[in-house]
C-alpha positions in Angstrom: 18.9 16.5 -47.8 22.3 17.2 -47.3 25.2 15.2 -47.7 25.7 12.9 -44.9 29.3 13.0 -45.2 29.5 16.6 -44.6 31.9 17.5 -41.8 30.3 20.0 -39.0 32.2 23.5 -39.4 34.7 24.1 -36.6 33.3 26.7 -34.0 35.5 29.3 -34.9 35.6 29.1 -38.8 33.1 28.7 -42.0 33.7 26.6 -44.7 32.6 25.7 -48.4 32.4 22.3 -50.0 30.5 20.5 -52.8 27.3 18.6 -51.2 24.1 17.0 -52.3 21.0 18.8 -51.6 17.5 16.9 -52.6 19.5 15.3 -55.3 20.9 18.4 -56.8 24.6 19.3 -57.3 25.0 21.5 -54.5 27.8 23.6 -52.7 27.1 24.0 -49.0 28.7 26.9 -46.7 28.8 26.6 -42.9 29.6 28.0 -39.7 28.5 26.9 -36.3 25.0 28.2 -36.6 23.9 28.3 -41.0 24.1 25.8 -43.6 23.5 27.4 -46.7 23.1 25.3 -49.9 23.5 26.8 -53.4 22.7 25.3 -56.3 24.1 27.0 -59.0 22.5 25.4 -62.4 18.8 26.5 -61.2 19.8 30.2 -61.9 22.4 30.6 -58.9 19.4 29.5 -56.2 20.2 29.7 -52.8 18.0 26.8 -52.3 17.9 26.6 -48.5 19.1 28.1 -45.0 19.4 25.9 -42.5 19.9 28.4 -39.1 20.1 26.0 -35.5 18.3 22.9 -37.5 15.2 24.9 -38.5 14.7 25.2 -42.5 13.4 28.9 -43.3 13.5 28.2 -47.5 10.6 26.2 -49.7 11.6 24.0 -51.9 9.2 22.6 -54.8 9.0 18.9 -54.3 7.5 18.8 -57.5 11.3 19.7 -59.1 13.6 18.0 -56.9 16.7 17.0 -58.5 15.9 18.0 -61.7 16.9 20.9 -63.7 15.3 22.4 -67.0 17.7 24.7 -69.2 16.2 27.9 -70.4 14.5 27.9 -73.7 14.0 31.5 -75.6 10.8 32.0 -76.5 8.9 29.8 -74.4 6.5 31.1 -71.1 7.5 27.9 -69.0 8.5 29.0 -65.5 9.7 26.3 -63.6 9.5 27.2 -59.8 12.3 25.4 -58.1 11.8 27.5 -55.1 14.8 28.9 -52.7 16.2 32.5 -53.0 17.1 34.3 -56.4 17.1 37.5 -58.0 14.8 39.6 -60.4 14.7 42.3 -62.4 11.3 44.9 -61.6 9.5 46.4 -63.3 7.7 43.0 -64.6 4.7 43.3 -67.1 4.0 43.0 -70.8 6.6 42.8 -73.7 7.8 46.2 -74.1 11.0 46.0 -73.4 11.3 48.3 -70.0 9.4 45.4 -67.9 10.5 41.7 -67.4 7.4 39.3 -68.6 8.0 37.0 -65.8 8.8 34.8 -64.4 9.7 33.0 -67.2 12.6 30.7 -68.1 15.4 32.3 -69.3 19.2 33.1 -68.6 18.4 34.8 -65.1 16.9 32.7 -64.0 17.1 29.0 -65.0 20.8 30.0 -66.3 23.7 28.0 -65.2 25.6 30.1 -63.4 29.5 30.0 -62.7 30.2 28.9 -58.9 33.4 30.5 -57.3 35.0 30.4 -53.6 36.4 33.7 -52.9 37.5 33.0 -49.5 37.0 30.2 -46.6 38.0 30.4 -42.6 37.5 33.5 -40.7 35.1 34.8 -43.4 33.7 32.6 -46.1 32.7 34.4 -49.5 31.2 32.7 -52.2 30.6 34.4 -55.8 27.4 33.1 -58.7 28.4 34.6 -62.1 25.3 33.8 -65.1 25.1 34.6 -68.6 24.0 37.4 -70.4 20.4 37.9 -71.0 19.6 38.8 -74.4 15.4 40.2 -73.5 16.4 42.6 -70.7 20.1 42.6 -71.7 21.2 42.3 -68.1 23.8 40.1 -66.4 23.0 38.9 -62.5 26.1 38.0 -60.3 25.6 37.4 -56.9 28.5 37.3 -53.7 27.4 36.2 -50.4 29.3 36.3 -47.3 29.4 34.3 -43.8 31.5 35.0 -40.9 32.4 32.7 -38.3 31.2 34.5 -35.7 27.6 35.6 -36.4 25.0 34.1 -38.4 24.6 37.3 -40.4 24.5 36.7 -43.9 25.4 39.8 -46.3 23.8 39.9 -50.3 25.7 41.5 -53.3 23.7 41.3 -56.0 24.9 43.1 -58.7 22.9 43.8 -62.3 25.4 44.5 -65.4 24.0 46.2 -68.5 25.6 43.6 -71.2 23.5 45.1 -74.1 24.9 47.8 -76.4 22.2 50.3 -75.4 21.3 52.1 -72.0 18.4 49.8 -69.7 16.8 50.6 -67.1 15.7 48.2 -63.8 15.8 47.5 -60.3 17.1 44.2 -59.1 14.7 42.4 -57.0 15.9 39.9 -53.9 13.0 37.3 -53.8 13.1 34.7 -51.5 10.3 31.8 -50.9 9.9 30.9 -46.9 7.7 27.6 -46.4 4.9 28.2 -44.9 3.5 24.4 -44.4 2.5 22.9 -40.8 5.5 21.2 -40.1 3.9 18.3 -38.8 1.5 18.3 -41.2 3.0 19.6 -44.4 -0.6 18.9 -46.2 -1.5 22.0 -44.1 -0.6 25.4 -43.9 1.4 27.1 -40.6 -1.8 29.0 -39.1 1.1 31.3 -37.1 3.0 32.3 -39.5 3.7 35.9 -40.5 5.7 38.8 -42.0 6.0 42.2 -40.8 7.6 45.7 -42.0 7.2 49.4 -40.9 4.6 51.2 -42.7 5.3 54.2 -44.0 3.0 57.5 -42.1 3.6 59.5 -45.6 2.9 56.1 -47.9 1.8 57.2 -51.2 -0.8 54.1 -50.8 -4.5 54.8 -49.7 -3.6 51.9 -46.6 -0.1 53.0 -46.4 -0.1 49.5 -48.4 -1.3 48.5 -51.9 -3.2 45.0 -52.6 -2.1 44.5 -55.9 -3.9 41.5 -57.1 -6.1 39.5 -54.7 -8.5 40.5 -52.6 -8.4 44.6 -51.5 -9.8 42.9 -48.2 -7.7 40.2 -47.5 -8.1 39.5 -43.6 -4.3 38.6 -44.1 -3.2 42.3 -43.7 -3.5 44.8 -41.8 -1.6 47.6 -39.8 -0.6 48.1 -36.0 1.5 50.7 -34.4 2.7 51.5 -37.1 3.8 48.4 -38.5 2.7 46.2 -41.5 1.7 42.8 -40.7 0.9 40.2 -42.6 -0.6 36.9 -41.2 -0.2 33.7 -43.9 -3.6 32.7 -44.9 -4.2 31.0 -48.3 -5.3 33.1 -50.4 -3.1 34.4 -53.7 -2.8 37.5 -53.2 0.6 40.0 -53.5 0.9 42.9 -51.7 3.3 46.2 -52.3 4.3 48.6 -49.3 6.4 51.7 -49.7 8.5 50.9 -46.5 11.5 53.4 -45.4 12.9 52.2 -42.7 14.9 49.3 -44.4 13.9 45.9 -42.6 11.5 43.5 -43.0 10.7 40.3 -40.2 9.5 36.8 -41.3 8.3 35.1 -38.4 7.3 31.9 -37.9 5.2 32.0 -34.9 5.0 28.0 -34.8 8.4 27.2 -34.2 9.8 30.3 -33.0 12.6 30.9 -35.6 12.5 34.4 -37.5 14.7 35.8 -40.4 15.4 39.7 -40.9 16.1 41.1 -43.6 17.6 44.6 -44.1 18.1 47.0 -46.6 19.0 50.2 -47.1 16.3 53.2 -48.3 17.4 55.8 -50.7 14.8 59.0 -50.3 15.9 60.3 -53.3 15.5 57.5 -55.1 12.5 56.0 -57.5 11.3 52.8 -56.5 9.1 50.4 -59.0 5.6 51.2 -58.3 7.3 53.1 -55.3 7.2 50.1 -53.4 10.7 49.0 -51.8 8.8 45.8 -50.0 6.4 43.4 -51.8 4.9 40.1 -50.4 3.6 37.2 -52.6 1.4 34.4 -51.0 0.6 31.3 -52.9 -2.7 29.7 -52.9 -6.5 29.8 -54.8 -7.6 32.8 -55.6 -11.1 34.4 -56.8 -11.9 34.3 -60.6 -14.8 34.7 -62.8 -15.8 32.0 -65.2 -16.8 32.5 -69.1 -20.3 32.8 -67.9 -19.2 35.8 -65.5 -20.0 33.4 -62.5 -17.6 33.6 -59.4 -15.5 30.6 -58.7 -12.3 30.1 -56.7 -9.4 29.4 -59.0 -6.6 26.8 -57.9 -4.5 24.2 -59.7 -1.5 22.5 -58.7 0.5 25.4 -58.9 -1.2 27.2 -55.9 -1.0 24.2 -53.9 2.1 24.6 -52.4 2.5 26.7 -48.9 5.3 29.5 -49.8 5.0 33.4 -49.2 7.6 35.1 -51.4 9.3 38.4 -49.0 10.6 40.3 -52.1 12.8 43.5 -51.5 13.6 46.4 -54.8 16.3 47.5 -55.1 16.2 51.3 -56.6 15.8 52.0 -60.7 19.0 52.4 -61.7 19.8 53.6 -66.1 22.8 51.7 -66.9 25.1 52.2 -69.5 26.3 49.6 -72.0 29.0 48.2 -69.3 27.9 49.6 -66.4 26.9 47.7 -63.4 25.1 48.8 -60.4 25.1 46.5 -56.6 21.6 46.1 -54.5 23.4 45.2 -50.5 21.1 43.4 -48.2 21.4 41.5 -45.4 19.5 38.5 -43.2 20.0 38.2 -39.3 18.4 34.4 -38.3 17.3 34.6 -34.6 14.2 33.4 -32.5 10.7 35.2 -32.1 7.1 34.3 -31.9 4.4 35.8 -33.1 4.2 38.4 -30.8 6.9 39.9 -32.7 6.9 43.7 -31.7 10.0 45.4 -34.1 13.5 44.9 -34.7 16.5 46.7 -33.7 20.2 46.8 -34.9 20.8 43.9 -32.2 17.5 41.7 -32.2 14.3 41.7 -32.3 11.3 42.5 -29.8 9.0 40.3 -28.6 8.3 41.3 -25.4 9.1 44.9 -24.7 11.7 45.8 -21.6 9.8 46.9 -18.7 11.2 48.0 -15.7 10.1 48.6 -12.1 11.0 49.7 -8.8 12.0 47.1 -6.0 12.9 47.0 -2.9 16.1 45.5 -3.5 16.6 48.5 -7.2 14.9 47.4 -10.2 12.8 44.7 -11.6 13.7 43.7 -15.6 11.8 42.2 -17.8 11.1 41.9 -21.7 11.9 38.9 -24.6 14.0 39.0 -27.4 15.7 37.4 -30.4 19.7 38.2 -30.8 21.5 38.6 -33.7 24.9 37.9 -32.4 26.7 36.3 -29.6 27.5 38.7 -27.1 27.0 39.7 -23.4 23.6 41.3 -22.4 24.4 44.4 -20.3 21.6 46.7 -18.6 23.1 50.5 -18.6 21.2 52.9 -15.9 20.8 56.6 -16.7 19.7 59.6 -14.6 17.0 62.2 -15.5 20.0 64.0 -17.3 20.5 60.5 -18.8 24.6 60.3 -17.5 25.1 56.6 -17.2 25.0 56.4 -13.3 25.3 51.7 -13.9 26.2 49.6 -16.0 25.5 45.5 -15.4 26.5 42.5 -17.0 23.3 40.1 -16.8 24.6 36.9 -19.0 25.9 35.7 -22.5 23.4 34.9 -25.0 23.1 33.4 -28.6 20.8 34.0 -32.0 20.0 30.5 -31.3 18.3 31.0 -28.1 15.2 32.9 -27.1 16.2 35.6 -24.3 13.5 36.5 -21.4 14.5 38.3 -18.6 13.3 38.4 -15.6 16.1 40.1 -13.4 16.1 41.8 -9.8 18.7 44.8 -9.9 20.5 46.4 -7.0 20.6 50.0 -8.9 21.4 53.8 -7.9 18.8 55.7 -6.8 19.4 58.1 -9.5 18.4 55.6 -11.8 15.8 56.6 -13.9 16.0 54.5 -17.4 17.4 51.8 -18.5 18.8 50.4 -22.1 19.1 46.8 -22.6 22.1 46.4 -25.1 24.4 43.6 -27.1 28.4 44.5 -26.1 31.1 42.0 -27.9 33.9 40.3 -26.2 36.3 43.5 -26.8 33.6 45.6 -25.3 31.9 47.3 -28.6 28.1 47.8 -28.6 26.7 45.9 -31.3 23.3 47.9 -30.4 20.1 48.2 -28.5 17.7 45.6 -27.6 15.4 48.2 -25.5 15.0 51.3 -23.7 12.6 51.6 -20.6 11.2 54.5 -17.7 11.5 52.9 -14.5 8.0 53.2 -12.7 8.0 54.1 -9.5 10.9 56.5 -10.0 10.8 60.2 -9.9 11.1 61.3 -13.9 9.7 58.0 -14.5 6.2 56.9 -15.8 
């Protein structure tokens, strides 16, 4: 997959270097946790994200090592896999919709690759050429640091036309849903999550835009939309307002959280901030009106697209707009509950009184290398104790089963990540101490 001559990154730095990726000339960006592989010629795609040895993204074996330059006027699409950006809305050729996916300068153009920095922080830029059909020109800046597996994206769309245009820029990420042990089968423990909107514009808090309306893949529990991957083609739209999506491989217990900013005053394409697409066979009717399962070679690869939409933006000639998102890889299984600023929760924090003080239990994935700290508060919310539990790392699942001596006044506890400078990186959860006055 990667260039076997590549040297691992120093633990306190990140690096950018040329590499071979599945027969493509690629650029590799690495730190102690990550290996990112970009193939600039393939529409500036990020073809693979490796985190602690785990590969997240789908790479289409049909096209490995190949490149097909865009041909104007063709409807052909070459699905190489990986991660890219697309225009929204999609639809008929009326000038206001992208007739994609198609082979054009946006999706298949040869993007220029630049290294902006490396060392403590690695920043790279991929810049495409102007597309005559949409009037758009794309550029992406991707940044990682040396002290975290967080990946930051800035996707910029520029109006390269001589007239105003109006588009949303969409982040499109194809996750591999094949069974790692037997790739001809799909992974039966693959999930996606995003908070449901309690004031949703959609009847079920989500809208199945294509496929079976009652696809058993979809459900809502505790105000969280859940997708359990099944081998049925469908596309579902969610008007989530909280600003995160989690993709969880329960079989390997790896997860990716994608973050975005929601603008309550903005218009989103079709009202959707988040779209999930499942590749696979679909129910259709034949020429005689008889129900059938439509399937082709293009339906065979197992992958799911997680798509984040920016607001619709009107751009005058030469104007541009940047959509900022971030990815945070960690460890989690299919008992995923929620995402926080500091990590993900797979077993919520619980606290109960013991003879020694308080027993804490819970299971989490963390976004940062830091100290795990339990902070205890009294019934009025004043902190009465702070206990450092241990150091944690994003590449390792965090399971706690601790007995801690605490002041009698403690009635609540919260779990935090604290960096080496003492800064609070966020909370993983909080709980009432059961059996205490003022607790549950």
